[in-house]
C-alpha positions in Angstrom: -50.5 147.8 97.6 -53.7 151.3 97.2 -51.4 153.0 95.2 -50.8 151.4 92.7 -54.6 149.7 92.1 -55.8 153.7 92.0 -52.6 154.1 89.1 -54.7 151.0 87.1 -58.3 152.4 87.5 -57.4 155.7 86.4 -54.9 155.2 83.1 -57.3 154.8 80.4 -58.1 152.0 78.9 -55.5 149.7 77.1 -52.7 152.7 78.6 -50.6 151.9 82.1 -49.3 154.7 83.7 -45.1 155.4 83.1 -44.9 158.2 84.7 -45.7 162.0 85.3 -43.6 165.6 84.4 -45.2 168.2 86.0 -49.4 168.3 85.4 -48.7 165.6 82.9 -49.4 162.3 83.7 -47.7 160.1 80.7 -49.2 156.7 79.5 -47.7 153.5 77.7 -50.3 151.8 75.7 -49.4 147.5 74.4 -46.8 147.5 71.3 -49.1 147.4 68.0 -48.5 146.2 64.4 -47.7 150.2 64.2 -46.3 151.0 66.8 -46.0 151.5 70.8 -48.5 154.2 71.8 -48.4 156.9 73.9 -50.3 159.5 75.6 -50.3 162.6 77.6 -53.1 164.1 80.2 -51.9 167.5 81.4 -53.9 169.7 83.4 -52.2 173.0 82.8 -54.1 176.4 84.9 -51.5 179.4 83.4 -52.9 177.8 79.3 -57.0 178.9 78.0 -58.1 176.3 75.0 -57.9 179.4 73.3 -54.2 180.3 73.9 -53.2 176.5 72.6 -55.4 176.4 68.8 -53.6 179.4 68.4 -50.6 177.5 68.6 -51.7 174.1 67.1 -54.4 175.2 64.6 -50.2 176.7 62.6 -48.5 173.0 61.4 -45.6 175.1 61.0 -45.7 175.6 65.8 -44.1 172.4 64.9 -40.6 174.0 65.0 -41.3 175.0 68.9 -41.2 170.9 69.6 -37.2 170.9 70.9 -37.3 167.1 68.5 -38.7 168.9 65.2 -36.0 170.3 63.8 -37.9 171.2 60.3 -41.6 171.8 58.5 -42.4 172.0 55.3 -46.0 172.4 54.1 -46.7 170.2 51.0 -50.4 171.8 51.2 -53.5 172.1 52.7 -57.3 171.3 50.9 -60.2 172.6 53.1 -58.3 173.1 56.4 -56.4 169.6 56.3 -52.4 169.6 55.7 -49.9 167.4 53.9 -46.8 168.6 56.1 -43.5 167.0 55.9 -41.5 166.8 59.4 -37.9 166.1 59.9 -37.2 165.0 63.6 -34.3 164.9 65.9 -33.6 160.9 67.6 -30.2 160.7 69.4 -28.1 157.3 68.7 -30.2 156.2 65.3 -30.8 158.2 62.4 -32.7 161.2 61.8 -35.9 160.3 61.1 -38.1 162.3 58.5 -42.3 162.1 58.5 -44.8 163.1 55.7 -48.5 163.5 57.9 -52.0 164.8 56.9 -53.1 167.6 59.8 -56.5 169.0 60.5 -57.9 170.3 63.5 -62.0 168.9 64.4 -64.4 170.7 66.1 -66.1 169.5 68.5 -66.8 170.0 72.2 -62.9 169.5 73.3 -60.9 170.5 69.4 -59.2 168.5 68.3 -55.6 168.3 66.4 -55.8 164.9 64.3 -52.1 164.0 61.8 -52.3 160.5 60.6 -49.1 159.2 57.6 -49.2 159.9 54.7 -46.3 158.2 51.8 -42.5 159.4 52.3 -41.0 157.2 50.0 -37.4 158.8 49.8 -35.8 160.8 52.3 -35.5 164.4 51.8 -31.7 165.0 54.2 -29.0 162.5 53.4 -28.7 160.1 56.2 -32.2 160.0 57.5 -34.6 157.6 57.4 -38.7 157.8 57.1 -40.4 156.6 60.2 -43.2 153.6 60.0 -45.4 155.7 61.6 -47.5 158.4 63.1 -50.4 159.1 63.9 -52.1 160.7 67.2 -54.3 163.8 68.3 -53.4 166.4 70.4 -57.0 167.8 72.1 -58.2 170.2 74.6 -61.2 170.7 77.0 -61.2 173.3 79.4 -62.0 172.9 82.5 -62.4 175.1 85.7 -58.9 176.9 85.3 -56.5 177.1 82.0 -57.1 173.5 79.9 -56.9 169.4 80.1 -54.7 169.4 77.5 -55.0 165.2 75.7 -51.8 164.4 73.2 -52.3 160.2 72.5 -49.8 159.4 69.3 -48.8 155.5 67.7 -44.8 156.0 66.7 -43.0 154.0 65.5 -38.7 154.8 64.5 -38.8 151.8 62.9 -37.4 147.9 63.6 -36.6 147.9 67.2 -39.1 146.2 69.6 -41.2 148.6 72.7 -39.1 147.1 74.9 -36.2 149.5 73.8 -37.5 152.0 72.4 -40.0 152.7 75.4 -37.9 155.0 77.5 -37.2 157.4 74.3 -41.2 157.1 74.0 -41.9 158.5 77.4 -39.2 161.1 77.8 -40.5 162.4 73.7 -43.9 162.1 75.0 -43.1 164.3 78.6 -41.3 166.8 75.6 -43.8 167.1 73.3 -46.0 167.7 76.3 -43.5 170.7 77.6 -43.0 172.0 74.7 -46.7 172.5 73.8 -46.5 174.4 76.6 -43.7 176.4 76.7 -45.3 177.7 73.5 -48.5 178.9 74.2 -46.2 181.5 77.2 
C-alpha cells in the first residue's frame, strides 16, 4: 500500500504511473476530448543535453523513430517548421499528421509540436490522425540529462481503454528511439 501511495505522489498532476522502461517512468492521463495524454520522464546518464538538442533541433530526425515511416518539411518560418509525418500503426490503418515543430529556449529547452490541418492523406490507405501535440524537454542533470516527453495523440474513434496499451508502448518506443539516436 505504501508503495502505491508513493508512486501516486510521484506522478505529475493529472497523470498515473503506468510502468517503467529502462530509466524512464511512463505515465498516462485521463482521456481528454483531443485524446489520451501520455508522458515519459527519463534520467539518462550517458546522453548530454547538447547531444539530445542536436537530434531534436532537426525535424527530419524523427525518421530515427521506429513508428515514423516518412517525414517531409513543408515549410519553415522563424524557426517554426511545418512538418508532415507518416506513422506506422499496427492492426489499424497507418496515420498521417501535419504539425508545427519549434524549439522554445528556456532554462530547459523544449521542442513543441501542435496540430496543423491535414485535409486528405497523401498516401493511399492512410488516415489523418485526429490530433497530435506535445513536447520534448531536456534539462541538464548532475550526470547526463533529464528528458521529458509529453504528448496527446488521438488516432481516431477508439475508446481510451482500448488504445491505452498501444499508447504506453508507443511512449516507451519514442523514448528508446531518441536515446538510441544520440548514441
